N, C-alpha and C positions, 0 to 999 in steps of 0.2 A: 481433660482440661488442656488448652493450648499452652505451650511453653512460652515464657516471657521472652521479650526481644533480646536482652543480654545473653540468655541461655542459647538462643538460636544463633546469635552472632559468634558466641564462643564455640559452639559445635561446628559451625562452618569454618572458623579459623583452624581449629584442630584437624578438621578433615583435610584442609589444604596442606597443612604441615605433614600429615600422614601420607598424602599423595606425593609430595616432594621427596620424602624419605624413601618411599616405595619405588619411585621412578629412578632415583639415583642408585639405589641398591640393585634394581633390576638391570640397569645399564652396565654397572660394574660386573655383576654376575655374568651377564651375557658376554662381556669382554673377556672374562676369565675362561669361559667355556669355549667360545668360538673365536676369540681374538688372541691378542698377545698381552692382555691386561694382567695385572697381579693384584691380589687382595691387599697387599701392602704397598705404600708409596715407594718410589725409587729414591735412592739415597744419592747425595751429591759427592763430589770428589773428596771432601774432607772426612766423609764417613764410610765410603765404599772403595775409593781408589779409582783408577781408570787408565786412560791412554795418554801418553806424553809424546808430543811431536816437536822436535827441535828444527827450526828453519834457519838456515845459514845464508846471510846476504852474499850475493854474487856480484863482485865488483871487478872492474878492470884494474890493471896494475897501476899503483900510485893513487887510486881513489880511496876515500875514507867515508864511512857511514856517519852521517850527522845525527845528533839526537833528535832533531826535528823529523828526519826521515823515518827513524825507528818509531817515534811516537805516532806518526801518521799511519805507518804500517800496522802497528798494534791496534789502533782504532778500527782500521778497515777489516783486519782479520777477526777481531772481536765481533764486528757486525756480521761477517760471513757466518761465524759459528752460531750467533743468535738467530740468524735467518734460517738456519737449518733445523731450528726447533730444539737445540740443545741448551739447557739452562745450567747455571752454576758452573760454567767453564771458566778457566783462568788463562789469561794471555798476558805474558810478561816478557821483558827484555832480559838478555843474559850476555854478559861479557862484552857489551859495546857493539856487537854486530849480529847477535842471534836473537831469535824470538822463540819462546817456549810456550806451546799451546797444550794445556792439560784439560782433558775432557772426561767427565764422569763415565764410568762403564766402558763398554767396548765401542769404539768409534766405527760407524758403518762406512761403506765405501763412498756414499754420497757426501758425507761430512768430510771425509779425508780429501775427496776431490776438491771441495770448496776451499779447504785450507791450503792444499798443495798447489792450487792454480794460482801461483804467485807472480806470473809474468805481468807486464803492463798491458792494459787494454789499449788497443790502437784502432783508429779509423783509417782504412785503406780503400781506394777506389778499385772496382773490379775491371780488369782488362779483358780477360777471356775465361771461359769455363768449359768444363767437360764433365761427364759422369759415366760410371760403369753401365748404367741402364739407359744413358742418353735421354733421360726425361727429368723433369723437375715439376714440383707442385707449385702452381701459381697462387696468387692471392685469392682467386676465386675457387681454389681447391681442385682445379682441373689439371690433369697431367698433360704437359705439352712437350714436344721434342726439343732438346737442346740443339742449337746450331753446331755443326762440326767446327773444329778449329779452322780459322781462315788460312788457306794456303798462302795468301799474300803476305802473311806475317813473316814467313821464312825469308822473304826477300825485302823486308822492311829496311830502308836505307838507314845507315848509322848517322843520325842527326841528333842534335840536342833536343830533348823533349821540351815542349812548351808548357805542359801542365802534368799533374800527377796521373791524369787519365790518358795521356798521350801514348798511342800504341808503339811509338818509337822505342819505348822501354823493352818491348818484346823482340829481342834479337834472335837470330837463328839458334844460338847456343841456348838461350832461355827457352825457346820453343822446343828444342830437343829434350831439355830437362823436364819440361812440362809433360811431353808425350811419354817419357819413361817413368814418371813419378807414379808410385803405387800407393794409394791411400791406405790399403790394408797392410802394407809393409813399408812404411816411410823410412828414409835414411836417418842415421843417428843425429844429424844436424838439422832435421826437419824443423821448420818454423824459425830458424835463425837467419836473420837478414838485417843489415843496417836500416835505420829509419829512412834514409834517402835512396834506397834501392828497392826494386820490385821483389816480390815474394811468391814462391810456388808453395801452395799448401792445400789443405782439404777442409771440408766441413767436419765438425767435431765428430759426427757419426760416420764419416767416411763415404758419404753419399755423393758428394760433389767435389770436383777438383778445380782449383782456381789459379790464375795468375793475377796478382794484385799489384797495384802501383805503390809508390812510396807512402809513408805515413803522412797524413794531412792534419790529423787532430789526435791528441792524447786523450785517453779515457779519464784523466783527471779533470777534463772540462765538464764532465757530467756531474751535476750537483744533486740530481735525484732521478730515480727511475721507478715507475710504479706500473702495476697491471690493473686492468679493469675493463668493463664493457664499453664498447665504442658508443658515443653519444651523437645524436643528430643535432642540427641547429635549433630544433624546436625543444630540445631537452630530453627527448626519448632515447631509447637504446636500440641498437640494431641486433643485439644478441651475439655480436662477434667480439671475441677477446682481443685486446690490443695492449701494447706496451708503450707507455707515455714517458718521454725523456725530457728533462730540463737541463739546459746548458748554462754555463756561466757567461759573463760578458764577452770575453775574448772568443769563447767557443761559439757564441751566437753569431758573431761577425764572420768567423771562418766558415761555419756551416752554411750561412747564407750564400757565400761565394760558391761552395760546393754544390748546393742545390741548384743554383743558377746554371752551373756548367752541366750537371747531370740530367736535369729535367729536359725531357724531349730527346735525349740521346738514344742511339740505337742499342738495344739489348745485346750483350750484357753490360755495355759501357754506361748504362743508366743506373747501375747498382753500386753500392758502397758496402764494405764488409766491416763488421766488428770482429777484431782478432784478439783472442785471449789465449795466452800461453801457446802462441804459434798456430792455433787452429781457429777457423771461422765459426763463430757461434750464431751468426745471423748475417744475411746479405740481402737486405731489402732493396727494392727499386725505388727511385725518386719519382714520386707522382705529383709533385707540385713544388712551388717556390716556398721555402720556409725561412722566414726572416725574423721570427720572434723567439728563436732558440727553444722551441717546444715541438720537436718532431715526434711522430708516433709511428710505431711499427705494427702493421696489420698482416694477417695471413690466416693459415689454418691452425690457429692456436686453440688449445684447451686452457682451462683455468690454471692447471698445473704447469703447463709448458710456458704460458705467459709469465707466471710468477717466477719460474726458474730463470728465464731470460732477463727479467727485470732485476733480479738479485745479482746475476752475473754482471750486468751493466753497472749497477749501483756500487757493488762491492768488489769489482774486479781490478780497479786501478790502484796498484801499489806504487809508491814512489821509487822503489828499487826491486830487483828480482831476488827471489829466495829459492833455495834448494833444500829439500828434506835431508838433513844429515843423520837423523836417527828417529826411530819410532818404537816405543816400548810400553809395556804395561807397568803401572806404578801402584804401590800399595796405599791404603788409606793414611792420610796424614794425622788423623785424630783417633780413628778406630772406634770400636764398639764400646770401649770403657768410657770414653768421653760422652758418647751418646747416652749411656746408662746414667752417668752423673747428671746430664741435662734433664733426663726424664725424672730422676729422683728429685731434682730441684723443683720441677713442675708439680710433682706429687705432693711435696711439702707445702708449696704454695696453695694447692687445692685443699689440702687438709686444714690449713689455717683459715681459709675462706669459709669452709664448712663449719669449723668451730665457732668462728665469729658470728655467722648467720644464725646458728642454732642458739647461741647465747643471747643474741640481741633480739631475735624474732621468734624464738621457741619453735613450735611446729610449722609456723609460716616459713621458716628457713628451709624446709624441705622443698618448697617451690623453687628456691634458688638452686638447690642441689640438682633437682630434676631438670631445670633450665640449662645448667652447665653440662649435664649429660647429653641433652639434645644438641647443644651447640658443639660438643665434642664429636658426636656421631656425624653431624653435618660437615664439620671441618675435615674429618677423616675421609669421608666419601668424596668430598670435593678435591682433596689433594690426591687421592688415589686415581680419580678420573683424569685430573690434569696430568699426572705422571704418565698415564696411558695415552691420552689423546694429544697432549701438547709437549711431551718430553720433560715436564717439570721434575726437578729433583730436590728433595728436602735436605737442606744443610743444617749444621748446628745453629747457624744464625737464624734460619727459619724456625727451628724448634724454639729458640729464644723468643721469637715473635709470638708464637702460640702461647708460651708460658705467660708472657706479659699480658696477653689478651684475657687470661683468666680474671685478673683484677679489673680490667676494663669492663668485662661482661658483668661481673658481680656489682660493679658500680651502678649499672643501669637498673638493676633490681632494687638496690638500696634507695635510689632516688624515687622510684615508684612506691615502695613500701612507706617511706617517710611522708610522701604526699597523702597516702591513705590515712595514716595516723593523724595528720593535720586535719583532715576532713572529719575524722571521728571526734577529735577534740572540740570541733565546732558544733557537735551535736547531731551529725548526720548518721543514718543507719549505714551498715556495712555495704549493702548493695549500692546505695546512692553514693557512698564515699568512694567506692571502687571506680565508678564511672566519672565522678567529678575529679578524682585524683589523676585518672588517666589523661584527661583533657589537659591538665596542667603539666604532668610529668613528661608526656611524650614530646612536648616542645623542647624541654631541657635535654631529653635523651637524643633527639634528632640533632640539636645543636652540638652536643658533645661528640656524637659519632661523626658528624660532618667534619669537625675539626680533626679528629683522629684520621679519617679517611683522606682528607686533604694533605695532612702531614705524611701519610704513607705514600701517596701518589708523588708528591714532590721529592721525597727521599728516594723513591724508586727511579725517578727520572734523572736525578743528578748523581746518583751513586753508581758504583760498579762493584762486581764481585759479590762476596757474601753479604754485604750490606743490603743489596737489592733483595736477597732472600728474606732478610728480616722485614724489609718494607712490604714485600709481597704478602707474607703470612699475616702481618699486622693489618693490612688493608682487607684481606680475605675474611679474617675473623671479625673485623668491624662490621662488614656487611652481614655476616651470619648472625652477629649479635642483635642487629636490628630485626632480622627475620624472626629470631627466637622470641624476642620481647613482644613482637606483634602477633605471632601465630601460636605462642605457647604460654608465656608468662601472664599476659593480660587475660587471655581466655580462661586460664586456670583460676585466676583470682575471681573472675566473674562466676565461675561454677562454685568455688568455695564460699562465696558470699551467700549462696542459697542454702548452705548447711547450717544447722542449729549450733554446732560446735563453735564455728567462727563468728557467726552473727550475734551470738549471745555474749561474746567477750570472755570466753573461758580463759582461765589463768595460763594455760599452756598454749593458747592460740597465738600469743604475741600481741593480742589486742585487748588485754585486760585493763580495768580502770586504773589501777595503781600505776602500771607502767606508762599509761597515757597521761597521767596527771589530770584526769577529769572524772566526774561522777557519772561515768558512762555505765549503763546497765543493759545495753543492747537495744538495737532498733530505735535509737534516738530518744530513749526514755531515761529520765533522771529520777533519783529518789525524791520522795515528797519532802518539802521544806518544813522545818520545825516551827513552833510558835515564835520562838526567839528570832529566828531568821525572818519571819513575816514582819515582826515589829521593826527590826533593823531595816528591812527593805522599805517599809512605809516611812520611816524617819529619813532615810536617804532621799526618797521621792519628794518629801516635804521641803527639805533643804534645797533640793535642786529647783523646785518651783519658786521658792523665795529668791534664789539667785537670779532667776530669769525675769523677775518683776522689774519693770522699767520704772524710772523716776516718775513718769507721768501717771502710772497706775497708783503709786503710793500717794501722790498729791490728790488724786481723785478720791481715794479712800478717806483722807483727812478731811476733805471738803464735805463729805457725806456723814462725818461724825464717827467713822469707824477707824480703828487703829490696827495696822498690820501686826502680825505676830512678831515680826522682827523688831518693830518700833517699841512694842510693849516690853520686850526683853531688854532693849537698850535702856528704857526708862527705869526699870527695876534695878538694872545694874548701876545706873547713875545715882 
């Protein structure tokens, strides 16, 4: 005999849940065996300790650091750290001129480089270039020879330059410095030059050597920088990765003048360089007039290199320069004892939920317990995978978010169970009550979880530090709660409705007649009414019929010589 539709739907939902658990478990197991994953989530700074880097502001004599400069620097450095995939990091000020960066675990070299690259980002025009291999990779990916340094530069007359791209900046002394400059062994003061003077420097990887003109634009003019695939006018993509830049109002005007001067100039004077911490991170050529403040950089980018350059441009402009004064390992600020206390609190909350559900719903409460177990497994796997792939770290605030989610998750089951009881009180059989209750309960559940998720998203967006950890786990568990109700709790009720134990309203099922306040006997059958009950029912029906008689009907009865029962009773009373 073919299975009923509810049973087929329940089996399909449980199969999907099993597949999700199997895939997540297999991915994590593969990461442990062949990758750098761990079976346990990574812990945040407050539970594990980590690396502390202190940055000291570098100022000229007589200058003072303003609170506005420090606040801006803290915001930019925090963005740098977040962009590197490190979560639960702390960035704070210290002593009026220092910034303390605390990172969970051991900071890798890439993260250190992001934090320590604290010089201002600058736009400088390219005057001349050279390279050890005398070649460079153009935008088409083809290697072409660099032109040798122009001999005429050594005899450039000493006249006042008319623009930042004027070759009059390249004096014989600067030309000699350029020829002697070694990218693999730069001098101690490499990258140091006043904004209004030219600069001799190299590409960050040492592949190209430059003479750059004075600073024309500060990196603070960049309001945003993103990476993505280049799009055509028809909306398609070319498959080439580019970096898109957005400039502020003043930067748009200045860059429009720069593009007008560089566009059409002879290479390499048609290039401008982005200089970060004294090194060139990119030196694209000007291929058109850009007046809207939205230039884009194209070339032989990969997805990773395009994102790296975008992050450097977006997060590279600090208001002041900093120098690393110390870097050391620090111990956990809370330690394992506090984590154990948090876990004990969560266990107590879980036990209370179990006791309540078993007292209120008898054996039906085991569906709640099983649902919480499934939700716990999904949450654990998700956090472990996020720790491996996204660098997520679990803080004590995150643990608190998970503990709070226990009550929210149980609330979904209670809403559903009470809807089922309401349907049973109306005389439905259990199988029908489960389906009808689900149609009503799921709207309430979706609305409730939608509010929880919205609150978590807003809190995550506006908060910083450990509060974001609480918001993240709260949002994650809310999503998992909906999945568990859809793929486990409701399917389990559909299957239990087919069993005789629950459908007959057994006293231990949580669906017995006394608890429901109805004469329920199972499958919408009620006990037979007694003779007294029949007479009472007939009397109620008669009185109701009399009340519904209209005045016209009573007058018609009198005209025909008959007297309604109600009139007769009134005459006797009188």
